[in-house]
PDBQT receptor file of N, H, CA, C and O in Angstrom, charges set to zero:
ATOM      1  N   MET A   1      -0.072 -16.773 -21.432  1.00  0.00    +0.000 N 
ATOM      2  CA  MET A   1      -0.975 -16.916 -20.319  1.00  0.00    +0.000 C 
ATOM      3  C   MET A   1      -2.091 -15.880 -20.449  1.00  0.00    +0.000 C 
ATOM      4  O   MET A   1      -1.835 -14.728 -20.799  1.00  0.00    +0.000 OA
ATOM      5  N   SER A   2      -3.293 -16.278 -20.175  1.00  0.00    +0.000 N 
ATOM      6  H   SER A   2      -3.502 -17.214 -19.890  1.00  0.00    +0.000 HD
ATOM      7  CA  SER A   2      -4.419 -15.351 -20.282  1.00  0.00    +0.000 C 
ATOM      8  C   SER A   2      -4.468 -14.450 -19.056  1.00  0.00    +0.000 C 
ATOM      9  O   SER A   2      -3.826 -14.714 -18.039  1.00  0.00    +0.000 OA
ATOM     10  N   GLN A   3      -5.234 -13.397 -19.176  1.00  0.00    +0.000 N 
ATOM     11  H   GLN A   3      -5.755 -13.182 -20.002  1.00  0.00    +0.000 HD
ATOM     12  CA  GLN A   3      -5.367 -12.448 -18.065  1.00  0.00    +0.000 C 
ATOM     13  C   GLN A   3      -6.004 -13.134 -16.854  1.00  0.00    +0.000 C 
ATOM     14  O   GLN A   3      -5.636 -12.850 -15.714  1.00  0.00    +0.000 OA
ATOM     15  N   LEU A   4      -6.944 -14.022 -17.099  1.00  0.00    +0.000 N 
ATOM     16  H   LEU A   4      -7.242 -14.252 -18.025  1.00  0.00    +0.000 HD
ATOM     17  CA  LEU A   4      -7.586 -14.743 -16.002  1.00  0.00    +0.000 C 
ATOM     18  C   LEU A   4      -6.572 -15.632 -15.280  1.00  0.00    +0.000 C 
ATOM     19  O   LEU A   4      -6.598 -15.733 -14.053  1.00  0.00    +0.000 OA
ATOM     20  N   ASP A   5      -5.684 -16.273 -16.031  1.00  0.00    +0.000 N 
ATOM     21  H   ASP A   5      -5.662 -16.191 -17.028  1.00  0.00    +0.000 HD
ATOM     22  CA  ASP A   5      -4.636 -17.090 -15.417  1.00  0.00    +0.000 C 
ATOM     23  C   ASP A   5      -3.705 -16.229 -14.568  1.00  0.00    +0.000 C 
ATOM     24  O   ASP A   5      -3.296 -16.640 -13.482  1.00  0.00    +0.000 OA
ATOM     25  N   ASP A   6      -3.371 -15.036 -15.060  1.00  0.00    +0.000 N 
ATOM     26  H   ASP A   6      -3.704 -14.702 -15.942  1.00  0.00    +0.000 HD
ATOM     27  CA  ASP A   6      -2.522 -14.118 -14.300  1.00  0.00    +0.000 C 
ATOM     28  C   ASP A   6      -3.193 -13.709 -12.995  1.00  0.00    +0.000 C 
ATOM     29  O   ASP A   6      -2.546 -13.633 -11.950  1.00  0.00    +0.000 OA
ATOM     30  N   ILE A   7      -4.491 -13.446 -13.063  1.00  0.00    +0.000 N 
ATOM     31  H   ILE A   7      -5.017 -13.508 -13.912  1.00  0.00    +0.000 HD
ATOM     32  CA  ILE A   7      -5.243 -13.051 -11.870  1.00  0.00    +0.000 C 
ATOM     33  C   ILE A   7      -5.266 -14.189 -10.860  1.00  0.00    +0.000 C 
ATOM     34  O   ILE A   7      -5.057 -13.969  -9.667  1.00  0.00    +0.000 OA
ATOM     35  N   LYS A   8      -5.516 -15.393 -11.329  1.00  0.00    +0.000 N 
ATOM     36  H   LYS A   8      -5.686 -15.572 -12.298  1.00  0.00    +0.000 HD
ATOM     37  CA  LYS A   8      -5.528 -16.558 -10.434  1.00  0.00    +0.000 C 
ATOM     38  C   LYS A   8      -4.165 -16.761  -9.790  1.00  0.00    +0.000 C 
ATOM     39  O   LYS A   8      -4.081 -17.077  -8.604  1.00  0.00    +0.000 OA
ATOM     40  N   GLU A   9      -3.092 -16.582 -10.563  1.00  0.00    +0.000 N 
ATOM     41  H   GLU A   9      -3.160 -16.325 -11.527  1.00  0.00    +0.000 HD
ATOM     42  CA  GLU A   9      -1.736 -16.753 -10.047  1.00  0.00    +0.000 C 
ATOM     43  C   GLU A   9      -1.447 -15.729  -8.945  1.00  0.00    +0.000 C 
ATOM     44  O   GLU A   9      -0.864 -16.073  -7.917  1.00  0.00    +0.000 OA
ATOM     45  N   GLU A  10      -1.853 -14.478  -9.158  1.00  0.00    +0.000 N 
ATOM     46  H   GLU A  10      -2.327 -14.199  -9.993  1.00  0.00    +0.000 HD
ATOM     47  CA  GLU A  10      -1.636 -13.443  -8.151  1.00  0.00    +0.000 C 
ATOM     48  C   GLU A  10      -2.446 -13.744  -6.887  1.00  0.00    +0.000 C 
ATOM     49  O   GLU A  10      -1.943 -13.579  -5.776  1.00  0.00    +0.000 OA
ATOM     50  N   ALA A  11      -3.682 -14.179  -7.050  1.00  0.00    +0.000 N 
ATOM     51  H   ALA A  11      -4.091 -14.313  -7.953  1.00  0.00    +0.000 HD
ATOM     52  CA  ALA A  11      -4.519 -14.507  -5.898  1.00  0.00    +0.000 C 
ATOM     53  C   ALA A  11      -3.914 -15.659  -5.093  1.00  0.00    +0.000 C 
ATOM     54  O   ALA A  11      -3.927 -15.630  -3.862  1.00  0.00    +0.000 OA
ATOM     55  N   ARG A  12      -3.394 -16.656  -5.776  1.00  0.00    +0.000 N 
ATOM     56  H   ARG A  12      -3.384 -16.679  -6.775  1.00  0.00    +0.000 HD
ATOM     57  CA  ARG A  12      -2.747 -17.785  -5.080  1.00  0.00    +0.000 C 
ATOM     58  C   ARG A  12      -1.482 -17.326  -4.355  1.00  0.00    +0.000 C 
ATOM     59  O   ARG A  12      -1.208 -17.773  -3.241  1.00  0.00    +0.000 OA
ATOM     60  N   ALA A  13      -0.716 -16.442  -4.976  1.00  0.00    +0.000 N 
ATOM     61  H   ALA A  13      -0.938 -16.078  -5.880  1.00  0.00    +0.000 HD
ATOM     62  CA  ALA A  13       0.503 -15.929  -4.344  1.00  0.00    +0.000 C 
ATOM     63  C   ALA A  13       0.156 -15.132  -3.088  1.00  0.00    +0.000 C 
ATOM     64  O   ALA A  13       0.864 -15.219  -2.085  1.00  0.00    +0.000 OA
ATOM     65  N   ILE A  14      -0.920 -14.362  -3.138  1.00  0.00    +0.000 N 
ATOM     66  H   ILE A  14      -1.495 -14.292  -3.953  1.00  0.00    +0.000 HD
ATOM     67  CA  ILE A  14      -1.360 -13.610  -1.961  1.00  0.00    +0.000 C 
ATOM     68  C   ILE A  14      -1.805 -14.576  -0.874  1.00  0.00    +0.000 C 
ATOM     69  O   ILE A  14      -1.491 -14.382   0.300  1.00  0.00    +0.000 OA
ATOM     70  N   GLN A  15      -2.529 -15.608  -1.257  1.00  0.00    +0.000 N 
ATOM     71  H   GLN A  15      -2.785 -15.766  -2.211  1.00  0.00    +0.000 HD
ATOM     72  CA  GLN A  15      -2.973 -16.617  -0.299  1.00  0.00    +0.000 C 
ATOM     73  C   GLN A  15      -1.776 -17.287   0.379  1.00  0.00    +0.000 C 
ATOM     74  O   GLN A  15      -1.770 -17.473   1.596  1.00  0.00    +0.000 OA
ATOM     75  N   ASP A  16      -0.775 -17.646  -0.406  1.00  0.00    +0.000 N 
ATOM     76  H   ASP A  16      -0.780 -17.495  -1.395  1.00  0.00    +0.000 HD
ATOM     77  CA  ASP A  16       0.420 -18.285   0.151  1.00  0.00    +0.000 C 
ATOM     78  C   ASP A  16       1.163 -17.342   1.097  1.00  0.00    +0.000 C 
ATOM     79  O   ASP A  16       1.640 -17.761   2.151  1.00  0.00    +0.000 OA
ATOM     80  N   GLY A  17       1.258 -16.076   0.716  1.00  0.00    +0.000 N 
ATOM     81  H   GLY A  17       0.871 -15.735  -0.141  1.00  0.00    +0.000 HD
ATOM     82  CA  GLY A  17       1.925 -15.096   1.569  1.00  0.00    +0.000 C 
ATOM     83  C   GLY A  17       1.198 -14.906   2.887  1.00  0.00    +0.000 C 
ATOM     84  O   GLY A  17       1.826 -14.785   3.938  1.00  0.00    +0.000 OA
ATOM     85  N   LEU A  18      -0.123 -14.882   2.831  1.00  0.00    +0.000 N 
ATOM     86  H   LEU A  18      -0.633 -14.981   1.976  1.00  0.00    +0.000 HD
ATOM     87  CA  LEU A  18      -0.897 -14.743   4.057  1.00  0.00    +0.000 C 
ATOM     88  C   LEU A  18      -0.727 -15.961   4.961  1.00  0.00    +0.000 C 
ATOM     89  O   LEU A  18      -0.712 -15.833   6.185  1.00  0.00    +0.000 OA
ATOM     90  N   LYS A  19      -0.599 -17.134   4.361  1.00  0.00    +0.000 N 
ATOM     91  H   LYS A  19      -0.611 -17.238   3.366  1.00  0.00    +0.000 HD
ATOM     92  CA  LYS A  19      -0.353 -18.344   5.157  1.00  0.00    +0.000 C 
ATOM     93  C   LYS A  19       0.982 -18.236   5.889  1.00  0.00    +0.000 C 
ATOM     94  O   LYS A  19       1.114 -18.689   7.026  1.00  0.00    +0.000 OA
ATOM     95  N   ARG A  20       1.976 -17.626   5.223  1.00  0.00    +0.000 N 
ATOM     96  H   ARG A  20       1.868 -17.257   4.300  1.00  0.00    +0.000 HD
ATOM     97  CA  ARG A  20       3.292 -17.454   5.859  1.00  0.00    +0.000 C 
ATOM     98  C   ARG A  20       3.219 -16.531   7.063  1.00  0.00    +0.000 C 
ATOM     99  O   ARG A  20       4.037 -16.642   7.977  1.00  0.00    +0.000 OA
ATOM    100  N   LEU A  21       2.252 -15.623   7.077  1.00  0.00    +0.000 N 
ATOM    101  H   LEU A  21       1.588 -15.534   6.334  1.00  0.00    +0.000 HD
ATOM    102  CA  LEU A  21       2.101 -14.679   8.176  1.00  0.00    +0.000 C 
ATOM    103  C   LEU A  21       1.064 -15.123   9.198  1.00  0.00    +0.000 C 
ATOM    104  O   LEU A  21       0.987 -14.545  10.282  1.00  0.00    +0.000 OA
ATOM    105  N   GLY A  22       0.275 -16.125   8.880  1.00  0.00    +0.000 N 
ATOM    106  H   GLY A  22       0.338 -16.594   7.999  1.00  0.00    +0.000 HD
ATOM    107  CA  GLY A  22      -0.851 -16.540   9.716  1.00  0.00    +0.000 C 
ATOM    108  C   GLY A  22      -0.460 -17.242  11.005  1.00  0.00    +0.000 C 
ATOM    109  O   GLY A  22       0.701 -17.580  11.235  1.00  0.00    +0.000 OA
ATOM    110  N   ALA A  23      -1.453 -17.444  11.821  1.00  0.00    +0.000 N 
ATOM    111  H   ALA A  23      -2.396 -17.169  11.635  1.00  0.00    +0.000 HD
ATOM    112  CA  ALA A  23      -1.258 -18.063  13.137  1.00  0.00    +0.000 C 
ATOM    113  C   ALA A  23      -0.839 -19.522  13.049  1.00  0.00    +0.000 C 
ATOM    114  O   ALA A  23      -0.222 -20.035  13.983  1.00  0.00    +0.000 OA
ATOM    115  N   ASN A  24      -1.154 -20.201  11.961  1.00  0.00    +0.000 N 
ATOM    116  H   ASN A  24      -1.655 -19.784  11.203  1.00  0.00    +0.000 HD
ATOM    117  CA  ASN A  24      -0.846 -21.626  11.823  1.00  0.00    +0.000 C 
ATOM    118  C   ASN A  24       0.501 -21.893  11.174  1.00  0.00    +0.000 C 
ATOM    119  O   ASN A  24       0.778 -23.029  10.787  1.00  0.00    +0.000 OA
ATOM    120  N   ARG A  25       1.350 -20.870  11.045  1.00  0.00    +0.000 N 
ATOM    121  H   ARG A  25       1.124 -19.948  11.359  1.00  0.00    +0.000 HD
ATOM    122  CA  ARG A  25       2.648 -21.065  10.404  1.00  0.00    +0.000 C 
ATOM    123  C   ARG A  25       3.525 -21.972  11.256  1.00  0.00    +0.000 C 
ATOM    124  O   ARG A  25       3.356 -22.053  12.473  1.00  0.00    +0.000 OA
ATOM    125  N   VAL A  26       4.452 -22.644  10.612  1.00  0.00    +0.000 N 
ATOM    126  H   VAL A  26       4.590 -22.577   9.624  1.00  0.00    +0.000 HD
ATOM    127  CA  VAL A  26       5.328 -23.590  11.294  1.00  0.00    +0.000 C 
ATOM    128  C   VAL A  26       6.476 -22.870  11.989  1.00  0.00    +0.000 C 
ATOM    129  O   VAL A  26       6.859 -23.232  13.102  1.00  0.00    +0.000 OA
ATOM    130  N   VAL A  27       7.022 -21.854  11.334  1.00  0.00    +0.000 N 
ATOM    131  H   VAL A  27       6.711 -21.560  10.430  1.00  0.00    +0.000 HD
ATOM    132  CA  VAL A  27       8.198 -21.160  11.853  1.00  0.00    +0.000 C 
ATOM    133  C   VAL A  27       7.877 -19.675  12.010  1.00  0.00    +0.000 C 
ATOM    134  O   VAL A  27       7.229 -19.076  11.152  1.00  0.00    +0.000 OA
ATOM    135  N   ALA A  28       8.336 -19.092  13.113  1.00  0.00    +0.000 N 
ATOM    136  H   ALA A  28       8.863 -19.579  13.810  1.00  0.00    +0.000 HD
ATOM    137  CA  ALA A  28       8.172 -17.647  13.304  1.00  0.00    +0.000 C 
ATOM    138  C   ALA A  28       9.120 -16.922  12.365  1.00  0.00    +0.000 C 
ATOM    139  O   ALA A  28      10.278 -17.313  12.224  1.00  0.00    +0.000 OA
ATOM    140  N   LEU A  29       8.637 -15.875  11.727  1.00  0.00    +0.000 N 
ATOM    141  H   LEU A  29       7.696 -15.557  11.841  1.00  0.00    +0.000 HD
ATOM    142  CA  LEU A  29       9.453 -15.100  10.806  1.00  0.00    +0.000 C 
ATOM    143  C   LEU A  29      10.064 -13.908  11.532  1.00  0.00    +0.000 C 
ATOM    144  O   LEU A  29       9.459 -13.339  12.441  1.00  0.00    +0.000 OA
ATOM    145  N   SER A  30      11.263 -13.542  11.119  1.00  0.00    +0.000 N 
ATOM    146  H   SER A  30      11.755 -14.003  10.381  1.00  0.00    +0.000 HD
ATOM    147  CA  SER A  30      11.878 -12.350  11.696  1.00  0.00    +0.000 C 
ATOM    148  C   SER A  30      11.106 -11.125  11.218  1.00  0.00    +0.000 C 
ATOM    149  O   SER A  30      10.364 -11.192  10.238  1.00  0.00    +0.000 OA
ATOM    150  N   VAL A  31      11.287 -10.012  11.913  1.00  0.00    +0.000 N 
ATOM    151  H   VAL A  31      11.890  -9.958  12.709  1.00  0.00    +0.000 HD
ATOM    152  CA  VAL A  31      10.602  -8.776  11.542  1.00  0.00    +0.000 C 
ATOM    153  C   VAL A  31      10.996  -8.374  10.132  1.00  0.00    +0.000 C 
ATOM    154  O   VAL A  31      10.157  -7.912   9.359  1.00  0.00    +0.000 OA
ATOM    155  N   HIS A  32      12.263  -8.545   9.791  1.00  0.00    +0.000 N 
ATOM    156  H   HIS A  32      12.945  -8.921  10.418  1.00  0.00    +0.000 HD
ATOM    157  CA  HIS A  32      12.744  -8.192   8.458  1.00  0.00    +0.000 C 
ATOM    158  C   HIS A  32      12.020  -9.004   7.379  1.00  0.00    +0.000 C 
ATOM    159  O   HIS A  32      11.576  -8.447   6.374  1.00  0.00    +0.000 OA
ATOM    160  N   VAL A  33      11.905 -10.294   7.583  1.00  0.00    +0.000 N 
ATOM    161  H   VAL A  33      12.265 -10.746   8.399  1.00  0.00    +0.000 HD
ATOM    162  CA  VAL A  33      11.233 -11.164   6.615  1.00  0.00    +0.000 C 
ATOM    163  C   VAL A  33       9.745 -10.831   6.553  1.00  0.00    +0.000 C 
ATOM    164  O   VAL A  33       9.155 -10.824   5.473  1.00  0.00    +0.000 OA
ATOM    165  N   GLN A  34       9.134 -10.554   7.712  1.00  0.00    +0.000 N 
ATOM    166  H   GLN A  34       9.614 -10.560   8.589  1.00  0.00    +0.000 HD
ATOM    167  CA  GLN A  34       7.718 -10.180   7.724  1.00  0.00    +0.000 C 
ATOM    168  C   GLN A  34       7.485  -8.928   6.887  1.00  0.00    +0.000 C 
ATOM    169  O   GLN A  34       6.519  -8.857   6.127  1.00  0.00    +0.000 OA
ATOM    170  N   LYS A  35       8.365  -7.943   7.025  1.00  0.00    +0.000 N 
ATOM    171  H   LYS A  35       9.150  -8.000   7.642  1.00  0.00    +0.000 HD
ATOM    172  CA  LYS A  35       8.225  -6.709   6.252  1.00  0.00    +0.000 C 
ATOM    173  C   LYS A  35       8.357  -6.987   4.760  1.00  0.00    +0.000 C 
ATOM    174  O   LYS A  35       7.642  -6.388   3.957  1.00  0.00    +0.000 OA
ATOM    175  N   GLU A  36       9.258  -7.884   4.377  1.00  0.00    +0.000 N 
ATOM    176  H   GLU A  36       9.840  -8.371   5.029  1.00  0.00    +0.000 HD
ATOM    177  CA  GLU A  36       9.417  -8.247   2.968  1.00  0.00    +0.000 C 
ATOM    178  C   GLU A  36       8.160  -8.926   2.433  1.00  0.00    +0.000 C 
ATOM    179  O   GLU A  36       7.712  -8.630   1.325  1.00  0.00    +0.000 OA
ATOM    180  N   VAL A  37       7.593  -9.838   3.221  1.00  0.00    +0.000 N 
ATOM    181  H   VAL A  37       7.956 -10.079   4.120  1.00  0.00    +0.000 HD
ATOM    182  CA  VAL A  37       6.385 -10.554   2.804  1.00  0.00    +0.000 C 
ATOM    183  C   VAL A  37       5.224  -9.575   2.652  1.00  0.00    +0.000 C 
ATOM    184  O   VAL A  37       4.471  -9.655   1.681  1.00  0.00    +0.000 OA
ATOM    185  N   VAL A  38       5.074  -8.656   3.599  1.00  0.00    +0.000 N 
ATOM    186  H   VAL A  38       5.686  -8.591   4.387  1.00  0.00    +0.000 HD
ATOM    187  CA  VAL A  38       3.999  -7.670   3.534  1.00  0.00    +0.000 C 
ATOM    188  C   VAL A  38       4.169  -6.772   2.311  1.00  0.00    +0.000 C 
ATOM    189  O   VAL A  38       3.193  -6.480   1.621  1.00  0.00    +0.000 OA
ATOM    190  N   ALA A  39       5.396  -6.332   2.036  1.00  0.00    +0.000 N 
ATOM    191  H   ALA A  39       6.189  -6.569   2.597  1.00  0.00    +0.000 HD
ATOM    192  CA  ALA A  39       5.650  -5.485   0.867  1.00  0.00    +0.000 C 
ATOM    193  C   ALA A  39       5.308  -6.237  -0.418  1.00  0.00    +0.000 C 
ATOM    194  O   ALA A  39       4.716  -5.670  -1.336  1.00  0.00    +0.000 OA
ATOM    195  N   ASP A  40       5.679  -7.508  -0.478  1.00  0.00    +0.000 N 
ATOM    196  H   ASP A  40       6.160  -7.969   0.268  1.00  0.00    +0.000 HD
ATOM    197  CA  ASP A  40       5.362  -8.327  -1.649  1.00  0.00    +0.000 C 
ATOM    198  C   ASP A  40       3.852  -8.484  -1.812  1.00  0.00    +0.000 C 
ATOM    199  O   ASP A  40       3.330  -8.394  -2.924  1.00  0.00    +0.000 OA
ATOM    200  N   LEU A  41       3.157  -8.718  -0.706  1.00  0.00    +0.000 N 
ATOM    201  H   LEU A  41       3.581  -8.791   0.196  1.00  0.00    +0.000 HD
ATOM    202  CA  LEU A  41       1.704  -8.878  -0.763  1.00  0.00    +0.000 C 
ATOM    203  C   LEU A  41       1.023  -7.583  -1.205  1.00  0.00    +0.000 C 
ATOM    204  O   LEU A  41       0.047  -7.620  -1.953  1.00  0.00    +0.000 OA
ATOM    205  N   GLU A  42       1.534  -6.441  -0.745  1.00  0.00    +0.000 N 
ATOM    206  H   GLU A  42       2.328  -6.411  -0.137  1.00  0.00    +0.000 HD
ATOM    207  CA  GLU A  42       0.969  -5.156  -1.161  1.00  0.00    +0.000 C 
ATOM    208  C   GLU A  42       1.124  -4.963  -2.668  1.00  0.00    +0.000 C 
ATOM    209  O   GLU A  42       0.195  -4.510  -3.336  1.00  0.00    +0.000 OA
ATOM    210  N   GLU A  43       2.286  -5.303  -3.199  1.00  0.00    +0.000 N 
ATOM    211  H   GLU A  43       3.041  -5.671  -2.656  1.00  0.00    +0.000 HD
ATOM    212  CA  GLU A  43       2.522  -5.193  -4.643  1.00  0.00    +0.000 C 
ATOM    213  C   GLU A  43       1.586  -6.114  -5.425  1.00  0.00    +0.000 C 
ATOM    214  O   GLU A  43       0.979  -5.715  -6.419  1.00  0.00    +0.000 OA
ATOM    215  N   ARG A  44       1.487  -7.343  -4.954  1.00  0.00    +0.000 N 
ATOM    216  H   ARG A  44       1.980  -7.668  -4.147  1.00  0.00    +0.000 HD
ATOM    217  CA  ARG A  44       0.645  -8.314  -5.648  1.00  0.00    +0.000 C 
ATOM    218  C   ARG A  44      -0.829  -7.918  -5.594  1.00  0.00    +0.000 C 
ATOM    219  O   ARG A  44      -1.550  -8.079  -6.579  1.00  0.00    +0.000 OA
ATOM    220  N   ALA A  45      -1.283  -7.397  -4.443  1.00  0.00    +0.000 N 
ATOM    221  H   ALA A  45      -0.697  -7.266  -3.643  1.00  0.00    +0.000 HD
ATOM    222  CA  ALA A  45      -2.674  -6.961  -4.319  1.00  0.00    +0.000 C 
ATOM    223  C   ALA A  45      -2.953  -5.796  -5.264  1.00  0.00    +0.000 C 
ATOM    224  O   ALA A  45      -4.012  -5.754  -5.891  1.00  0.00    +0.000 OA
ATOM    225  N   ALA A  46      -2.028  -4.859  -5.373  1.00  0.00    +0.000 N 
ATOM    226  H   ALA A  46      -1.169  -4.893  -4.864  1.00  0.00    +0.000 HD
ATOM    227  CA  ALA A  46      -2.203  -3.734  -6.288  1.00  0.00    +0.000 C 
ATOM    228  C   ALA A  46      -2.263  -4.222  -7.731  1.00  0.00    +0.000 C 
ATOM    229  O   ALA A  46      -3.068  -3.733  -8.523  1.00  0.00    +0.000 OA
ATOM    230  N   LYS A  47      -1.413  -5.186  -8.069  1.00  0.00    +0.000 N 
ATOM    231  H   LYS A  47      -0.760  -5.584  -7.425  1.00  0.00    +0.000 HD
ATOM    232  CA  LYS A  47      -1.407  -5.757  -9.414  1.00  0.00    +0.000 C 
ATOM    233  C   LYS A  47      -2.731  -6.473  -9.697  1.00  0.00    +0.000 C 
ATOM    234  O   LYS A  47      -3.276  -6.377 -10.797  1.00  0.00    +0.000 OA
ATOM    235  N   LEU A  48      -3.231  -7.178  -8.708  1.00  0.00    +0.000 N 
ATOM    236  H   LEU A  48      -2.788  -7.255  -7.815  1.00  0.00    +0.000 HD
ATOM    237  CA  LEU A  48      -4.494  -7.900  -8.862  1.00  0.00    +0.000 C 
ATOM    238  C   LEU A  48      -5.657  -6.930  -9.054  1.00  0.00    +0.000 C 
ATOM    239  O   LEU A  48      -6.503  -7.142  -9.923  1.00  0.00    +0.000 OA
ATOM    240  N   VAL A  49      -5.703  -5.886  -8.263  1.00  0.00    +0.000 N 
ATOM    241  H   VAL A  49      -5.016  -5.714  -7.557  1.00  0.00    +0.000 HD
ATOM    242  CA  VAL A  49      -6.766  -4.886  -8.391  1.00  0.00    +0.000 C 
ATOM    243  C   VAL A  49      -6.697  -4.230  -9.772  1.00  0.00    +0.000 C 
ATOM    244  O   VAL A  49      -7.727  -4.022 -10.414  1.00  0.00    +0.000 OA
ATOM    245  N   SER A  50      -5.508  -3.910 -10.219  1.00  0.00    +0.000 N 
ATOM    246  H   SER A  50      -4.672  -4.079  -9.698  1.00  0.00    +0.000 HD
ATOM    247  CA  SER A  50      -5.327  -3.295 -11.527  1.00  0.00    +0.000 C 
ATOM    248  C   SER A  50      -5.831  -4.222 -12.639  1.00  0.00    +0.000 C 
ATOM    249  O   SER A  50      -6.512  -3.783 -13.566  1.00  0.00    +0.000 OA
ATOM    250  N   ALA A  51      -5.489  -5.497 -12.531  1.00  0.00    +0.000 N 
ATOM    251  H   ALA A  51      -4.936  -5.853 -11.778  1.00  0.00    +0.000 HD
ATOM    252  CA  ALA A  51      -5.929  -6.468 -13.544  1.00  0.00    +0.000 C 
ATOM    253  C   ALA A  51      -7.448  -6.609 -13.541  1.00  0.00    +0.000 C 
ATOM    254  O   ALA A  51      -8.068  -6.704 -14.600  1.00  0.00    +0.000 OA
ATOM    255  N   LEU A  52      -8.041  -6.621 -12.364  1.00  0.00    +0.000 N 
ATOM    256  H   LEU A  52      -7.538  -6.544 -11.503  1.00  0.00    +0.000 HD
ATOM    257  CA  LEU A  52      -9.500  -6.735 -12.270  1.00  0.00    +0.000 C 
ATOM    258  C   LEU A  52     -10.175  -5.475 -12.809  1.00  0.00    +0.000 C 
ATOM    259  O   LEU A  52     -11.201  -5.561 -13.483  1.00  0.00    +0.000 OA
ATOM    260  N   ASP A  53      -9.605  -4.311 -12.517  1.00  0.00    +0.000 N 
ATOM    261  H   ASP A  53      -8.772  -4.241 -11.970  1.00  0.00    +0.000 HD
ATOM    262  CA  ASP A  53     -10.155  -3.063 -13.045  1.00  0.00    +0.000 C 
ATOM    263  C   ASP A  53     -10.126  -3.019 -14.567  1.00  0.00    +0.000 C 
ATOM    264  O   ASP A  53     -11.037  -2.483 -15.199  1.00  0.00    +0.000 OA
ATOM    265  N   SER A  54      -9.083  -3.584 -15.146  1.00  0.00    +0.000 N 
ATOM    266  H   SER A  54      -8.344  -4.019 -14.633  1.00  0.00    +0.000 HD
ATOM    267  CA  SER A  54      -8.950  -3.553 -16.602  1.00  0.00    +0.000 C 
ATOM    268  C   SER A  54      -9.928  -4.507 -17.291  1.00  0.00    +0.000 C 
ATOM    269  O   SER A  54     -10.126  -4.412 -18.502  1.00  0.00    +0.000 OA
ATOM    270  N   MET A  55     -10.534  -5.413 -16.547  1.00  0.00    +0.000 N 
ATOM    271  H   MET A  55     -10.374  -5.490 -15.563  1.00  0.00    +0.000 HD
ATOM    272  CA  MET A  55     -11.483  -6.362 -17.119  1.00  0.00    +0.000 C 
ATOM    273  C   MET A  55     -12.877  -5.738 -17.263  1.00  0.00    +0.000 C 
ATOM    274  O   MET A  55     -13.728  -6.289 -17.961  1.00  0.00    +0.000 OA
ATOM    275  N   GLU A  56     -13.112  -4.613 -16.621  1.00  0.00    +0.000 N 
ATOM    276  H   GLU A  56     -12.421  -4.166 -16.053  1.00  0.00    +0.000 HD
ATOM    277  CA  GLU A  56     -14.451  -4.005 -16.659  1.00  0.00    +0.000 C 
ATOM    278  C   GLU A  56     -14.767  -3.420 -18.000  1.00  0.00    +0.000 C 
ATOM    279  O   GLU A  56     -15.852  -2.872 -18.195  1.00  0.00    +0.000 OA
TER     280      GLU A  56
């Protein structure tokens, strides 16, 4: 997989995670699950920023 594909995959994963936390979600998440989703999104965002920085 190319670096661009990895970046796109991370961006899509962040988008999906945000949808799980958004106002239009189907099911309310427990606080525990919300914390897990936020932690995952933080990791993915850091990975995405790192990948973008390495492209410069």
